[in-house]
N, C-alpha and C positions, 0 to 999 in steps of 0.2 A: 578527493572532488568537490567542487562547490557546486551544489544541488543548485537549479534556476528552470519556470520551464515557465512558458505562455500558453494558454488555456483559447481554442480556439471554441468558437463556438458557444462559449457557454459551458457548465455543468446542465446534466438534464435533470429530473424526476427521474423516480426510481424506478427502472424498473421496461423503462422502452428506449430505443435508439434519438438522439437527439433529431429533430426534423430537418436538420442537413445535410446528415448522415442515416436513413434509411433507405440511399439508394447499396446500399454497401452490402453483398451476399456475404454472413458471414455463416459460417460453417456450425454446427451442432456443441461441438468443442467446444468452439473460437468465445458463444454466446452465454456457454455452459460458465464458462469462464469471465465472461463481466457480467454478468447475469446472478449468479448463484452466491449463495447465502454461507455456502459449501466452504470447509477451509482449500485455500485455493496450494498449499501445498501438498496437500494430500492428491490434487485434482490431476496438477504437476508430475507427480511422484505416478500417478496411476496413466497416464495418457502417456512416458516415456517409458515403463515401467524399468522404473530407476530410482534411486532415493538422491533426495533433493539437498542442496549441500548451501553455504550465502558465504560470502562474500561481505566483512563489511566492512561498510568506504567512509562510513560521517558515523560517528556521535559523539554526545557529549548534551551539555544544556543551554537554554538557547531563551530569549523572554519570545511570547506568544504574541505575533502578530494582529493586528483588529480582521484579519480575512479568516483564522485559522481560531483567535478565538470567538468570532460568531458560531461558527461553524463548531465545536467545539462546547459551548453553551461556558464556557468560562470567562475570565474579565482582559482581555489587553493587557501584555506583560507579564502574567504570568509567569513560573516555570514551568517546561516540560523539556523532560528528555529527549532527546531527537536520536534519532536512528536511521541510517539509508541503510539498505546491504542488496545482494545481484543477490536475486533464487537464481540460483546456476544447477543444472542437469548433467552428470557427464564434462563439466566445464565449460558451456554453452550457456549465455546470461541470456536468460529468457522475461527475467521480471526485473524491473529497480522496486523496489517500496523503499516506501518515507515514512516514519511513526514517529507521529509524538503526541507524549504520553505526560498529563499532569503532574505535577513531583508531590503537589498538594495532599497528602495524606500518605504519601504511598512509602513503603514502606523503605529505607534503603537499602537493603541488598538487591529489593526489583530495581531498583536503576541501577545498580551497579550488573546484574546482569542482560539488564536489556541496552547498554551501551558496553559491556564486554563477551558475552555469549554469542555462539555464532551457533544458535539451538532456532530457527524460527518466530515470531513474534505468537502467535498464535500457541505452537506447545511451550514455548519457554512460561505464557504468563497461567498456561490449562495446569501448571505444576500449584501453584498457590487460590488459581480462582478458575477451579474446573470451570465453571458456567458460562461459557464463550454467547454472543447474539452479534450479530452485525445488525447496522441499525444506518440509515439515512445513505443509501447508498446512490451514488448516481456515476454517471460517465461520461467522458467526453474524448475531445483530441486533444494534443498539448504537442508543440515542439520542445527541446532541450538541447541546447549546442553542449552539455557537458553528456546527455542520457547519449544523446548521438554520435559524439567522440568516440565513449566505451563500448557501441555498438560498433563501431567503424563504417557509419551510413550517415549522410548527408546532412549536416548540423540546421536544416529544416525540415526534414522528413519527418511529416505528420505519423502520430503516435498512440495508439488506445489507451487510456487512464481511467482508473474508474478511485474514488475516494469515498468512505465509510467510515462510520462511527464500530468501533470495537468495545460490545462491554462487554463487562469480564465481575462475576463475583465470587466472593471466597464459598466453600462450601459449608462452613461454619465461621456466620457473624465475621467479624471484620468486616474493612474497606470493600467498597465496591469500585471495580476501576474501571476507567475513559482516554480511550487511544485516537485518534485520527489516523488513517493508512491510506494513505493513498501509491499506488499500484501501478507503474506505465511497463508496457507486455512492448515488448522485440518484435518487427517485422515477422520475425523465422517464427513467433508465434502466433501469433497475430492478423499478418499481413497488413498492408500500408493502408489506414483510409483513404476514400476516393473523396475530398472534400468537393 
């Protein structure tokens, strides 16, 4: 699947809905999913009382574009391992997660694991870098014909999204990791934003 999206109304600052979206009445569990610094995997498994699986739709190495480089704090054109996955419960696609993990100073084993492992990213990285935290969390609304097609909804359907930096540090020395994660939520989970 070729992943692309259009951001509507821009990304907001941390912790609040963009002004254009404040009329939306989100349920407590939906606010938790958008605003929490905790594990999305754990939240989804708790909400559905079922284990989460992932479906890898794209993976490989890419050159980081200008906008993503600015968010990550790296140089445009730096190499990153990219992974796009569906987070699924009981076969239902709930969240599309796109990750960019700069490969500079990254062990080849981590690059291989991120590209091929069917383990959620946070759990995968925690194996070698157990101290994870989120930083610069932002939310917004996007349209994405490719995501909409996978969800079997109209291609111009607005979808809730968030992005953040995932910072990971090893237990004993070694290099820390930084990844950009973007998550796009299915209407089944979050409803459709009113614009």
